[in-house]
N, C-alpha and C positions, 0 to 999 in steps of 0.2 A: 422339784427342781426346775427352774426356768432358764432356758438358754437364750441369752441376749447377744446382740451384735458386739463385736470388738472393732471399734473404729477410732483411728487416731490415737492409739495407745490406751484407750479407755473403754470400759464396759458400759453400754447404753443402759439407762434406766428402763424399766418395763413400761412406764407411762400407761397409755391407753392402747398399747399394741395388742394384736390378736395372737393367740397361741394355739397350736395343735399338738396332740399327744405323740410321743415317740414310743413305739411298742417293741417288745422283744418278740421276734418272729418264732422263737422256739416255744413260747408259752403264752403269748398274748398279754403279758404284764406290761403296765405302763412304766417307762423308765424316766421320762422327763416330759416337759412341755417346751416346744420350740417356737420361737417368734416367727410370725409371718410378716416380713418386712415390706416396706412400700418403696415407691420410686424416690420419695424424699430421703429415706435411709440410704439408698444407693447414692444419691447426690451428696450426702454428707461424707460417705466413704470415699467417693471419687475426689472430693475437695481435699480431704485429709491426705489421700495418696498423692495427689498432684502437688500439694505444698511440700510434702516430705521428699518427693523425688528430686526436687531442685538441689537439695543438700546431699541426698543419698548418692546421686550420680557423681558428686565430687569426692566422695570417700574413695580412697584407693582400693582397687579390687581385692588385694590381699587382706585389707582390713574388713571389707564386706564379708570375705570368706571366713574371718574369725568368728562371726556370728553363726555361721553354719556349723563350724566345729563345735561351738557351744550348744547349738540346737541338737546336734548328733549326740553329744555327751549326755544331755538331759533325757533325750529319748531312750538312750541305752539304759540309763538309771531307772527309768519308768517303764521299761519294756513290758513287764508282766502286767502292770496296771493298764497300760494302753491296750494290750492284747485282749484283756478280759472285757474292757469296755467295748472293743470292736466286736468281739464274739457275741456279746449280749445284744447289741443293737442291730448287727447285720446278720448273724446266724452262723457264719462259717465256723468250723470246729476250731478249738483253741490252738491246736498245733499250727493250723493255717494262719490264725490270728497273729501268733508269735512271728511266723515267717513274714507276714506282711509288714509288721512293725520293723522287723530287721531290714526289710527292703528300704524303708524310709530312713533308717539309720545309715545304711550303706550309701544312700543317695546324698545324705547330708555331707558325709566325709568325702565322697567322690567329687561332688560339685564344688565343695570348698577348695579342693585341689585346683580347680579351674581358675580360682582367684589369682593364682600365680602363673597362669597361662593366658587364657583368653586371646590366643594367638591371632595376630593379623599376618600380613605378608609384606616383605620388602622386595622390590624388583628393580632392575636397572631401568633408567629412563632412556628414551631414544635420543635425548638431547644432552649436550655437554653441560657440566656444572648444574645438574638438576637431580633431585632425589625424589623417589616415588615410593609410596607405601599405602597399605590399606589397614584399617583398624576396625574393631567392633565397637559400636556405640550403643548405649541403651536407648530404648524407644520411648519410655515414659510410664504411663499407667497401664497395667495389664489386668484383664478380667479373666478369672479362672472359673470354669463350670465343671464340677466333678460328679461322678456317678456314685451310687450306693454300694456297688459290689467290691470296690477296693478304695475305701474312704480315706486311707492313709497313703498308700503307695502312690496312687495316681496324683494325689495332691502334692506330694513331694517331688514327683517327676516334673511338675509344672512350676511350683513356687520356688524351689531352690535355684534352678538356673535363672529364673527371673530376678531373684535377689542378688546373686553374685554378679550378674550382668549390669546391675545399677538401676533396675526398675523397681517400682513399688506395685503392689497388687491389691485387688479385692477379690475375695474367694467366696463363691456361692456353692456350698456343698448340697448334696441331695437332701431333700426333706426327710427321707427315710433314715439317714445316718448323720444327723447333725452333731451328735455327741463327740465324735472323733474330731470334728472341726473345732469344737469348743475346747477339747483337750489340747489340740495343736496350738490354738490361740494362747492358751496358758503357757505352753512351751515357749512360744515366741516372746511372750511377756517376761518369763523367767530368764530367758537368754539375754534380755535387755536390748532387743532390737529396737531401733529408734521409732518413736511414735509415727504412725502413718505409713510405715514401710509395708506392714502386713495388716490387712483388714479382713474381717470375716462378717459376711452379711447373710443371714438366714432367710429363707423364703422360697417361694415357688419359682419355677422357670418362667411362667407366663408373666409374673410381676417383676421379680428381681432380675432374672436372666435377661428378659427383654429390655429392662431399663439399663442394664450394663451394656448390652449390645448397641443400644441406641445412643448412649451418652457420647458426645463428641470428644471428651477428654480421655476416654478409654481407647487406646490405640491398638491394642492386641486383644483378641479373644481366643482362649484355648479351651476347647470343649471335648469332653469324652462322654459318649452316651449313644443313644439310638441313632440309626441312620436317618430316620424320618425327622427327628429333631435337629440333627446335624445339618441337613439340607436347609432347614429354616434358618439356622444360625448363619450359614454361609450366605444365604440370600440377603438377610438383613444386614450382616456385616459388610457385604460387598457393596451395598448401596451407599455405605459411608466410607468406602475405600479402606476399611480396616484390614490388618493382617489377621487372618482367621486360620487357626490350626484345628483340624478335626481328626479324632480317632473314634471310629464308630464300630459297626458290627463285624461279625465273622461267621463263616460256615466252614469250620476247619476240619480237615480230614487226616486220619492216620492211614497210610498205605502199608499193607502187610504183604510182602512178597513171598513166593514159595520157598525161599531159602532163609526166611527170617527165623530168629530165635522166638518161638511163639510164646514161651513163658515170659520173656522180657516184654514182648509186644502187649500181652495181656496186662501186665503191670502198668505200662505206659498208657494204655487205653483207659483203664480204670481211674488212674490219677487224673488224666486229662478230661475225662467225660463226667466224672462224678464228684471231683473236688469242687468245693464251693457250691455243691449241689448243681453243678453244670452252669452256674451263673457267671461265666467268664466270657469275655469276648474272644479268648483263645481256646475255649473249651472244644474238645473233640466231639463233634456231633455226627460225623460220618466215619465209618471204617471201610476203606476200599481194599478188599482182600482178594488175593489170587485164588482162582477156583480150585487149585490143587490142595489148598490148606483151609478152605472155607469151613468145612464141617468140623475139622479139629479145632479151629479157632473158636467157633461158636460154642462147642462143648466146654472148652477151657474158660471162656468168658462166663458162661452160665454158672459153672462151678465156683468161680471166683466171686461172682456177684452174690451168691448165696451167703458169703462170709461178711458182706458189708453190714455194718451196724448203723442204725439210723436213730437220731434223737437230738437232744440238746447238746450243742457244741461245747458247753462247759464240762461235759463228761469226757474225761480223757480217753475212754474206750470207744467213743463214737467216731465213726469215719465220715458220715454224711449228716449235715445239719439241715435245717429248714430252708425253704425258699423265702424270699423277702416278704411277701404279703399274699392276701387272698386273690388279688387280681392276677398275680403271677401263677398261682395254682390253676386258676381257670384257663389262662392262656396255654399253659403246658398241657392240661388235660384236653383242651380243644384240639391241639395239634396231634395228640395221640389218636383221637377219634378220626381226624383227617387221614392219618396214616392207615388206619384200618379200612376206611372207605376207599382209599387208593389201591388197596389190595396187598399191602405189606403184611407180613406175618409177624404177629406179636409173640415173642418168645417168653418174656417175663416183664413184670411191672405193669405200667399203664393204669395206675390207680392213685387216687388221693388217699393217704394214710390217716386214719382218724380213730384208731383204737387206743384206749387208755389215755396216757399223757400226750400221745401224738395228736389227739384231737384238739388239744389246746393251742397247737401251733400250726405251721403251714408246711406240711411234709408231703413230698411226692416220691413214690417208689421208683428206684432206679429202673429204667426201661430200656429194653433191647428189641429192635425190629430186625428181621432178616428179609431177604428177597425184596429189597427196596429198589424201585426204579430210580435211576440216576436223575431223571427229570421231574420226579414227584415233588410235591410241596415240602414234605418232611426232609427231603434231600437237598432242597434249594433255599429254604427260608430259615432264618435264625429263630430257634425255639427258646433259647436261654433257660434251659432246665436240664434235668438228668435223663435225656432221651438220646439214644444212639441208633443209627441206621447202618446196617451192613449191606454193602453194595459189592457184588461179585464182578471181577474182571479177569481177562485172560492173559494180559501182558503188561509190562511196565508202561508202554506207550498208551494203552487204554487207561491205566490207572492215572497217569498224569493228565490225560484228556478229561477224565471224570473230575479230578481234583480242580482243574481250571475252569470247569463248566459253570461255576456259580458266580454270582455278581460280586462276591466279597473276595478279599485277598490278604487276610491277616497272617494266619499261621498254617503250616503244613508239616507233615512228618512222614518219614519212611523207615521201615524196618527191613533191613537186608544185610547179608554178610558179603555181598559182592561189591567191590570197590567201583567197578565200572557202572553198575546200577546206581550206586549212591551219587557218583559225580554227574551222571545224566540227570538224575532227579533234582539235585540241588540247583542245577542250571535251568531246568525247564519248568519247575513249579513256580507259578506266578504269584507268590505270596511274599510279604515283607519279612517273614521269619520262616526258616526251614530248619527242622530238627532231624537228625539222623540217629536211629536207634534210641529214641526218647519220644515222649508224648508231644503234644502241641502246645504245652504251657510250661512256664519256668524261665521267663526272661531274666537276664542279668542286667543290672542297672548301667553298666558301662558300654552297652551296645544300644543302637537306636531301636526304638519300639514303635511300630506302626505298620500299615499295610498298603496294598495297592487297590485299584478299582473302587468298589463301593465302600471300602473300609476307611478311606481317608482322602485327604486332598494333597498329599505329597509331603507333609510335614512329619516330624518324628518327635516323640517324647523320649526322654532318657538319653544317656550317652552325650558325647560332645555335640551331636546333631541337634539336641534340644536348644542349644544356644542360638541356632539360626532363627528360632521362633522369637526369641526375646532380644535380639540385637539387629541393628542395621549396619551394613557395610559402608564405611566412609573412606573414600580415596583421597589421599593427601599428596600434593605436589609442592616441593620446595625448590625454588629456582634461586641459586646463589651465583648466577653468571653476571648479574649487574646490568642485564639488558633484556629486552623483550624477546622471548623465543616462542615461536608459534609451531606447535606440534603439527606434524604432517605437511607443513608448508616449508618451514626453514630446514626441515630434515630431508626434503625430497631431492 
């Protein structure tokens, strides 16, 4: 199976294009061959999007929204198929795959509702017989660059608000997970979305991503990925005065206070740390625990981790699937060695799993360190794998200080029964998302998603806030006085 670009409502011929294999991280089997596109392919997609946007912007927003309702309906109908494709190419367990597809469905219906809102503002003018208002206007052609860990959800966070706002887009998915983009392109096609509104271009970041960023007709770049790459995207986009939206890394912590429900805390930590094999920007990689309950929490965590099943995510009994590729395995294992060298105590895990069928895939044992120094590398740097560090503190104030000591600011969590503790924490934790008595992951699509500091650049995916990325504010003044009125001069 060859995956070719979807441009201007048509599937490109293979021609003399180059292809690379797409493999199942659970067993190494080849699933498809994906096109490595060129700058010329990007130019074709941008031209198609630019031409389509002229007409698309004139379609009433509620009518644009109707296409999202249809997309949501089709995704709902195909939910199990989409989830299975997702699990096979990305590796997350099928339960999570279904949840991610549902997130895309929810986003379709939610953002379709914005087609009858897209609210602006009316305000009194300071002059007589004059009307003043502001409205949202589409920007034009949007470039979307999405990661492999959430190949459906993140793409819908970006593309659906772009669509309803009157923009057209070209989407470069990660080369590790192109099959979901191919499936979504087929959904767009089945929904009858006009040619050129939605375009999918496969290929590398260095070739396709760079061409998108450099193209003068791409007015917005929305990127989710590593902090290092995000900085490069911002620098390149800034030179062209593009609007650039970045969602990057995280070093998220669960705070467990001395009055916490420890059983609930363990559940939250396990789901946040080891779901998606720890390959989430919202994954819990630090547990900041009060000294009075540290030993008990350690014991409970170790007991619970013994029950985790590891294997192919298509097996309904498996709780943790593989990591994405061999390079990820090596990175995770290197960080474990760094943790040992720094003096942290390894309680469990810390190894690549290669026995039996696990040897065919990319599996890493769920790993727990204790006695971790707050300033150590494993407590400061994003590992992006199933590795958790326990850090002991003596007070809420110290816990918040430790949480805030990293360069990222995406998600944080606190477990406590004390309402005063909870309100202090939600005020003082400097992350874009704060959970109380839950883990660090599980965002809902109607709230803004994004973070502070090194996690992003102030923009948000999801929720109404996403529309700010894909619209410009236009202020409109209508003077019906029949004479020239000069603001601030004739009104003084």
